C-alpha positions as CSV (number, residue, x, y, z in Angstrom):
1,M,-18.7,-18.7,-15.9
2,T,-17.9,-15.5,-13.9
3,K,-17.2,-12.0,-15.3
4,P,-15.2,-9.2,-13.8
5,L,-16.9,-6.4,-11.7
6,V,-15.4,-2.9,-11.6
7,I,-16.8,-0.7,-8.7
8,C,-16.0,3.0,-8.8
9,S,-16.1,5.6,-5.9
10,S,-15.1,8.8,-7.2
11,S,-15.4,12.3,-5.8
12,T,-13.7,14.5,-8.4
13,G,-13.5,12.1,-11.4
14,N,-9.9,11.2,-11.0
15,T,-10.8,7.7,-9.9
16,R,-13.4,7.3,-12.5
17,I,-10.5,7.7,-15.2
18,I,-8.8,4.7,-13.6
19,A,-11.9,2.7,-13.3
20,H,-12.9,3.2,-17.0
21,A,-9.3,2.1,-18.0
22,V,-9.6,-1.0,-15.9
23,A,-13.2,-1.8,-17.2
24,D,-12.0,-1.2,-20.7
25,V,-9.3,-4.1,-20.4
26,A,-11.6,-6.2,-18.3
27,G,-14.3,-6.1,-20.9
28,T,-16.9,-5.0,-18.5
29,V,-18.9,-1.9,-17.3
30,I,-18.4,0.2,-14.2
31,T,-21.0,0.3,-11.4
32,A,-21.1,2.7,-8.5
33,A,-21.0,1.3,-5.1
34,D,-24.5,2.4,-4.3
35,A,-25.7,0.4,-7.5
36,L,-24.1,-2.9,-6.6
37,P,-26.3,-5.8,-7.6
38,D,-27.6,-8.0,-4.8
39,D,-26.4,-11.2,-6.3
40,L,-22.8,-11.1,-6.7
41,S,-22.3,-14.8,-7.5
42,D,-21.7,-14.2,-11.3
43,F,-18.8,-11.7,-10.7
44,N,-15.1,-12.5,-10.1
45,P,-12.6,-10.8,-10.1
46,V,-13.8,-7.6,-8.3
47,C,-11.9,-4.3,-8.8
48,L,-12.6,-1.7,-6.1
49,C,-11.6,1.7,-7.5
50,F,-11.6,4.4,-4.9
51,W,-9.8,7.4,-3.6
52,C,-8.1,8.3,-0.5
53,D,-10.7,10.0,1.8
54,R,-9.0,11.5,4.9
55,G,-6.6,8.8,5.2
56,M,-9.2,6.0,4.6
57,A,-11.3,4.3,1.8
58,P,-14.4,6.3,1.2
59,E,-17.6,5.3,3.2
60,D,-19.4,3.8,0.2
61,I,-16.6,1.4,-0.6
62,K,-16.3,0.5,3.2
63,A,-20.0,-0.3,3.3
64,I,-20.0,-2.8,0.4
65,A,-16.6,-4.5,1.2
66,P,-18.5,-7.1,3.7
67,K,-20.7,-8.2,0.7
68,F,-17.9,-10.1,-1.0
69,E,-17.3,-13.7,-0.5
70,K,-14.7,-16.1,-2.3
71,K,-13.6,-13.0,-4.7
72,Q,-10.2,-12.3,-6.2
73,I,-10.0,-8.5,-5.3
74,A,-7.8,-5.8,-6.7
75,C,-7.9,-2.3,-5.3
76,F,-7.1,0.6,-7.6
77,C,-6.8,4.0,-5.7
78,T,-6.0,7.6,-6.4
79,M,-4.6,10.1,-3.9
80,G,-3.3,13.7,-3.7
81,G,0.0,12.7,-2.3
82,D,3.1,10.9,-3.6
83,P,2.0,7.2,-4.2
84,T,5.6,6.0,-4.0
85,A,6.1,7.5,-0.4
86,E,6.6,4.8,2.2
87,R,3.6,6.2,4.2
88,A,1.3,5.9,1.1
89,V,2.5,2.4,0.2
90,A,1.8,1.3,3.8
91,W,-1.6,3.1,3.8
92,M,-2.6,1.3,0.6
93,E,-1.5,-2.1,1.8
94,K,-3.6,-1.7,5.1
95,T,-6.6,-0.2,3.4
96,A,-6.8,-2.9,0.7
97,K,-6.3,-5.7,3.3
98,E,-9.0,-4.2,5.6
99,L,-11.5,-4.0,2.6
100,V,-10.8,-7.7,1.4
101,E,-10.9,-9.1,5.0
102,A,-14.4,-7.3,5.7
103,G,-15.9,-10.0,3.6
104,C,-15.5,-13.7,3.8
105,C,-12.8,-15.9,2.1
106,N,-11.6,-13.2,-0.4
107,T,-8.1,-13.0,-1.8
108,L,-6.2,-9.7,-2.3
109,E,-4.7,-10.1,-5.8
110,A,-3.2,-6.7,-6.4
111,T,-3.2,-3.0,-5.4
112,F,-2.5,0.0,-7.5
113,L,-1.9,3.5,-6.3
114,C,-1.5,6.7,-8.3
115,R,-1.7,10.6,-7.9
116,G,-5.0,12.3,-8.5
117,R,-5.9,15.9,-8.7
118,I,-6.8,17.4,-5.2
119,D,-10.3,19.0,-5.1
120,P,-9.9,22.7,-5.0
121,E,-12.6,23.1,-2.5
122,L,-10.9,20.4,-0.2
123,F,-7.5,22.1,-0.6
124,A,-9.1,25.5,0.3
125,R,-10.7,24.1,3.3
126,M,-7.5,22.5,4.6
127,T,-5.6,25.7,4.1
128,A,-8.1,27.6,6.1
129,M,-7.8,24.9,8.9
130,M,-4.1,25.6,8.8
131,G,-4.7,29.3,9.4
132,G,-4.8,30.3,5.9
133,K,-1.1,29.6,5.2
134,D,0.0,27.4,2.3
135,D,3.8,26.2,2.8
136,P,5.9,25.6,-0.3
137,A,6.2,21.8,0.2
138,R,2.4,21.5,0.4
139,Q,1.9,23.5,-2.7
140,A,4.6,21.5,-4.5
141,R,2.5,18.3,-3.7
142,R,-0.6,19.8,-5.0
143,D,1.1,21.0,-8.2
144,A,2.5,17.6,-8.7
145,S,-0.9,16.0,-8.6
146,E,-2.5,18.5,-11.0
147,T,-1.8,16.5,-14.1
148,H,-2.8,13.1,-12.7
149,P,-4.2,10.6,-13.3
150,D,-2.2,10.8,-16.6
151,R,-1.9,8.5,-19.6
152,L,0.9,6.6,-17.8
153,D,-1.2,6.0,-14.8
154,V,-4.0,4.6,-17.1
155,L,-1.6,2.3,-18.8
156,N,-0.1,1.1,-15.6
157,A,-3.4,0.4,-14.2
158,Q,-4.5,-1.6,-17.3
159,E,-1.2,-3.6,-17.3
160,L,-1.5,-4.5,-13.7
161,Y,-5.1,-5.9,-14.3
162,K,-3.9,-7.8,-17.4
163,K,-0.9,-9.1,-15.5
164,T,-3.1,-10.1,-12.5
165,F,-6.3,-11.5,-14.1
166,G,-5.3,-11.8,-17.9
167,Q,-7.5,-10.2,-20.5
168,H,-11.2,-11.1,-20.5
């Protein structure tokens, strides 16, 4: 019998909130990408919980993706932008597909994307790169992300897991 595996890559703690919610409903613990067990045969499904890092999955998640074989995989992600925007949805689909296909004979079962607070240091660096000016639209996106992931994001992530894999 296999058990679920929840893997988390979190820079600011946003994604960790979602990973804990998924692990709670899956009845399992969370592992970091760099603490992945060598033998993955006892684990299925696999939930990859990660953040949008410069328009990609973070390096630690990309590094472990080839290790999965014949797994049902769900990708749960946080980002600083609007997760319902066409560009964000397309990014999530592409990124999840690439992660699943990096291994062998895996199946992408579900994707989940929600807002997450933007790291203040990152926001400051990006602002400096833009000449130190912050436009109102960019600030509005940041403000909208400040309260996420929220309770509704957590419940939605849990509901997706239960709908996709049942409750363990």
